N, C-alpha and C positions, 0 to 999 in steps of 0.2 A: 504493500500500500504505500503510494507516494503522498506524503504530507505537504501541506502549505503552513508554513510556521513564521511567526511575526516574533522577532526578538526586539526587546527594548533594553538598552544599555547606554549609559551616560558617554561610554567611549567605545570605539571600535577600532582599535589599532593596537598591534602587538607590543609596542615599546612602552606601555605605560605601566605595566606590572602584572602579577599572576591573575588578577581578575579579568583583565582585558585578554590575557592569553588564554585563559579558560574560555572566554566567550568566543574568540576568532577560531580557536581549536574545535570547539563543538560546531560552529557554523560550518568549517570546512569539512568536517567528518560527515554532517548530514548532507550537505550539497555533494559530497562524493558518492554517496548511496542514492542520489537522485530525488531528494526532497528539495523543495522551493523554499528557501529562506529569505525573508525580508528583515533588514535591521533597521530599527528605528533609533536613531542617535543624535547627539548634538553636534554642531560644526567644531572642527579642530584644525589647530594650526598644522600639525604634523600630518603626513599621509595616512588616509583612512585605508583600512583593510580591504582587500578586493571583495566584491560582492554586490548584491542589490541592496542599496542604502537609500532611506529616506530621511532627509536632515529635518529634525525638529527645529522651528524657529526659536531663536534664543538671544539674549544679550549677555555680554561678558561680565563676569564679576571679579576678574583678577585685580581690579584696581581697588579692591577692598582690602583693608589691613590684614594680613595673616591667610589670605586666601590663596592657594596655589595656582601658578600659571595656567592658562588654558583651560579655565573654569567658566561655565555658563549656566543661566537660568533659562530653562525652556518654558515657553508659553503658548506654543501652538496646537492647542488641543483640537481646533476645528479642522485643521489640515491633517492631523493624525487620524481623525474619524473618517474623513473623506478617503484618505489613502487606504484605510483598513476596508472600508465599503467595496472599494475598487479590488482589492486583492483577495478578500473573502478568505482569510486564513482559518485553518482547522483550529488552531490553538495559539495562544500568545504566552510566551515565554519571557519573564521579566527577570534582568540580571542586576540592576541597581534600583536604589529607593528612589533619591531625589536628583533631578526633577523628573527625569524620562521615565521611571519606573511608576510613578503615581499617574501620570498621563496614560500609560499603557494600561494601568489597572482600571482606572475609571472608564476607558474606552470600552474595555473587554465587558464592564458591566452594562454600559449603555447597549451594546451590540450584541450582547448575550454570547459571547466568545468563551469557551473554557480558558481559564488562565492559571498558570503556575509560576512560581518564583523560585530562583535559587539564592540562598544565603552564602554569598562568596565571601565577604569580608567581615571580619570580627568588630562589630560597631562598638564593642565595649573598649576597644582601643581608642575611641573617640575622645574620652575625657583626658586621656594622657596626652593626646595630640592638641586638644584645646589648651590644655596648661601649658604645654610647651610652646604654642604660639603666642600665648599671652606673655609668657616670660621673654619670648624674642622681641615682642613689641616693647615691652619695658626697657630692654636692653638699648633699642633702637632710639628711643624717645624718652628718656629718663626725665628731661626738662619738662615734659607734657604731663608727667604723672605726679612730680614732687609735690604740688600744691593740693593734690587730692588726698593721698595719705601715704605713709611712708613704705608701705608694703605693696602698693598698687592691688589690693585685695579685690578691688572693683573688677578687675580683669580674671580672678581666679573663682570660678564657680565651684560651689561645695560638690565634692566628688559624688557623694551619695545622691545629692539631689539631681546631678547631671545623669547618673546611671538609672535613677528612676525614670527621669524624663525619656530617656532612650528607651528603656524598656517598654513604657506606655506607647511611644511612637511605633516601635516594632509591632506590638500587638496590633494597633489600629491599622498597620499595613499588611503584615503577613497573614493575618486572620480572615482577610477578605478573599484570599485566594483558594482555589480548589484543593491545591496542595502545595508543598514547599519542598524543595530539593536541598538537602544539607550534603556537602562534600565529604563529611567525615561524621563519626558518632559523637566526637567533640562539639562540632557544629550543631548536630541535632539535639544534643543535651542543653546547648547554649540556648537555643530556640525555646525548648520547653521551659527553661528557667525563666524566659521573658513572659511566659504565658500564652505561648503559641498553641493552639487547640486543633487546627486543621491537621490532615495526615501529613507527616514528615517522611520523605524517602531519603535515605542515604544512597547517593550516587557519586562517586568520585569524579572529578574532573580529570581529563586525560593528559598526556604529553605525547610528542612526535619522537619515538625512540629511534627511528631513523637519523633524524637531524641530530638528536643528542645520543652519541655513541662514542665508545672509546677510542683513543687514539691508537693508531696501528703502529707508532714508533713507541718502544719501550723508554722509560725514564732514563734521563741522563744523570748518571751516578756521580758525576763531577760537580753537578749543580745542586743547590740546596732544594729541599722538599718545598715545593709551591703551595701554601694552604691558602685557599680562595674562599673569601666572603662575597657573596652577590646578593644585593637587595638594596632596599631604601635605607638611607642612612638617617634613621629617625628613632624615637625613643621607643616605640612599640616593637621595633625589630631586636631589641636588646643590644644595640652596638656599643653601649657603654660597658657591657661584659665582654664584648670583642677587645676594647682597648685594655681593659683590666687583665685580660688573658695574655696579650701581647706583652704588656709590661712585666707580668710576672715571669714569663718565659724569657725575657731580656735580663731580669734581674736574677735567673736561675734559682728560684725560690719555691719551685714545685717539689715538694717532698725532699727537699735537700739535695735534688740531683741537678746536674748542669743542664742549662736550657739549651746549650749548644749554640749559642751566640759568642762572639768575640767576648772575652772576659774570663773570669774564674772557672776553670773546668772545661772550656771550649776546646775543640780539636786543636792539636798542636801546631798545625799550620794556619791556624787562623780561619778556617772555612766555616761558614754556617751550616748548621744542619737543615736549616729551613728559612723560608722567608714568607711574608704575607702579602697577598695581592686583595686589595679592597675594590670591588667594581660597583660602583652605584653612586647615586646623589641623593641629596635631602636637606632638610634643615639642619641637621647636626654635622654636616660635613666640614665645616669651618673648625668646629670645636674639635673634631676627631684630628684634623690635619695639624691643629696646633699642639694637641696633646701628644701626638706622634711624630712632631716635627723632626727631633733628633734621629729617630729610627729611619725616617724616610730619608735623611741625608746619608746615612750610612748604608743603605740599601736593604734594609731589613723590611721595610715596609712600601708598597707601592700603592698610591691611590690611582685608579684607572678613570675615575669619574664615571659619568653615565655611559654605559655601553649598550648599542642598540641589541634587541633581541636576537636579530640575524647574526650578529657577531659572537653571540654567547656561546655557542659550541665550540669555538676556537678557545675561549678563555676556560672553559672546563677541560679541555684537551691539554692545556699548557699546565693544568694543576695535577697534584696528586692526593690532596685531601681537601674535602669541603667542610668549612665550619660555619655553623648556622645558629646563632644564639637566641632567635626570636621565640618568645613563650607564649604566642597568641595566635598561631596560625590556624585558620580553619581548614587548612590541607597542607601548605607548603610545597607548591609546585617547584620552586628552585631546588629544593632537596631531592626531589625525584628526578629532576633534569640532571642534576649532579649524579645520582645513583645510575641513571641510564647511560651517563657518560664514564661509568666505570670507576666512580670515586667513592670510596668510604667517607661516611659523613660523620661528624662529631656535632651533635645538637643537644638541646635541653628537653628534659623529660616534661613536657608541658604542650597543651594546645593538641593539635592532631598528629604531629610527627610520630610520636610513638605507636601510631596505629600501623605504620608501614616500615619504620626503621626498627630493626631488630638489634637490641643492645648486644655487642658482642659477637655479632655474624655479619651485618652490612654497615656497622659503625659503631659508635658509642653514644649513649645517652647519660645525661647527668642533670642534678637539679640545678635550677639558674644560678645559684649563689656557690656551687661547688667548684670555685675558680681553680682550685689546686688539682681537682680531679680531671678537669678538662684540660689543664695544662699537660697533665700526665698522659693522657690518651694521644693528645696531638704529636707529644714528643715520641711516644711508642711508635706511632704510624710514620713519624719522619725518619727515624733511624731503622725501621724495619720493613725494607722493599717487599719481603714475602707476605708480611702480614697485610700490607696495602693491596698487594695483587690478590690475595685469597678474598679479602673483604670486598674489593672492587667488582671481582667476577660475581660474588653473590649478591651484591648491590645492584648490578646489571640485570641478573635474572629476576631479582625482586621487583625491578622498575618496569618490566616488559609486560607485567599484568595491568599497567597503568596506560598502555598504548591506546590512543583514541579508538583504534580498530577493535579493541577488546571491550570498550566501554559504551561505545555509540548506541549499541543496539538496547542497552538498558533504558536510555532516553527516549528511543521511539517506542519502545514497549509501554512506558509510562504515558507518553502522549496518546497512544491508541486506547490505553484503558479508560481515560477520561472522555475520549470522543465516544465512547459507547455507553 
């Protein structure tokens, strides 16, 4: 059965992050099976992914303080309804909440089209992002806040109040759908904790395991082991843990063993055992660059900045270990892409990542504050190529289960279930 599906997503480009990679990947997998997918999305400065696209009229919001670049507010409800009447989709699949998601939800109700939503992003990471942006505003404009109060508390909402508000908004949105898709058990439990009562189906998003595949050339043992972090440089990604790990390894304080950097206990010829590559951009980039500036100058740390998604396979192939300290992932596509590339991963035992990263088999898992344990694991992988190879092969095998070709049928099965 060939389906007509309407996607609603604020972004439809692969270079923005895991959410949009999930949307574009599902789109491509459905189209490859002969389904017709129309994507309702906002105008974007960067290149929109290939496909049948309807741009929702919008005005820019990036001029507002603390709002990310390329942000818009959509208002073209009438245009959306007319487009849906012309397309006559069998089902509407909403991927983001504001603003496009609400437009799709209301249009589905008006036109009586079955609608489902996917809960991609951890919305409870929002309070930390809001607090972080507020702090950045205070740093940029202290003279504007000095006369209001000494702490700038007017910019720092109560966390509990913010979380209660977010939960209420989540209920008002997701409970209006026929069903909700969660990419992990962790995400499904989060939805239930918000008070979502409609059926929740756990279906992971996929990855392209042909694009993300191991390097055919073996590691260069004359070079230090390359430990890669890839992701947004922001509070919710746990990047301050990344800094603490790098500094502890540099100081050689993990369990009293040498970190393998120049200094006490390092190799006699001065070679490093490993180095860190940080691929990504975000609001904490300058803070991290300042904190790690001495190590950057000596070649221990390299900041690659924003790396387009189509260049990420090369970054993974140049690495030997992947480190991902984010504690709040609803799935963690970056870890899966690293595993598909044959890398053992070191991650924290939080969020959805423990659902597919097997501790001691495809990588290592630690509590977010166990900096010493994380350092020991990274060093063990850095100095033991055979362990890296063994874990990397198992990681690749585990990641193959998440190829889009293995998962797309679960989405179409759910679509047809609600059509009947």
